[in-house]
C-alpha positions, 0 to 999 in steps of 0.5 A, spaced: 666 789 651 665 797 652 669 796 659 675 793 655 674 799 649 674 804 655 680 801 658 684 801 652 684 808 651 684 810 659 687 805 663 684 800 668 678 802 672 675 799 678 668 797 679 665 803 683 668 807 677 665 803 672 658 804 675 659 811 675 662 811 668 656 807 665 651 812 669 655 818 666 659 817 661 657 818 653 661 812 651 656 808 655 650 812 654 648 806 649 647 801 655 642 806 659 636 803 656 638 796 658 640 798 665 633 802 666 630 796 664 633 792 669 632 797 674 624 796 673 624 789 673 628 789 680 623 794 683 617 790 681 621 784 684 621 788 690 614 791 690 609 788 695 604 786 689 605 780 686 608 780 679 602 779 674 602 774 668 601 781 664 607 784 667 611 778 665 608 778 658 610 785 657 617 785 660 618 779 655 616 783 649 620 789 651 626 784 652 625 781 645 625 788 642 631 790 646 635 784 644 633 785 636 640 787 633 639 791 627 644 795 623 639 801 623 636 800 630 637 805 636 643 805 640 643 799 644 640 795 638 646 797 633 651 796 638 649 789 640 649 788 632 656 790 632 658 786 637 655 780 634 659 781 628 665 782 632 665 777 638 664 770 637 662 770 645 657 775 644 654 770 638 654 764 643 650 768 648 645 771 643 644 764 641 642 762 648 638 768 649 634 767 642 633 760 645 630 762 651 626 768 648 623 762 643 621 758 649 613 759 650 612 761 657 607 757 661 600 759 660 598 761 667 591 762 665 589 755 667 586 754 660 
């Protein structure tokens, strides 16, 4: 969505240029929280230590909070809210994400 908006104004950009824009350009600043979240998960997956149930629970909680669209939320939450209001494809994906978030994680405590 943001890429389409950017390309309408500035013309087509290649994938490498898009990555640089996401990191450096103010128009993409609202995506920084989610990209940092993805990096943290990636680093955890690459670490030698196993991922704990506690880490998984915290990660899910952060993701739920991040993907809570609100008109008055932070940059990402506001843009996400706007996208849901304006793009039927985003509505469908949000519904799937909500379904996944509402599924309980298996109890790994053995209880």
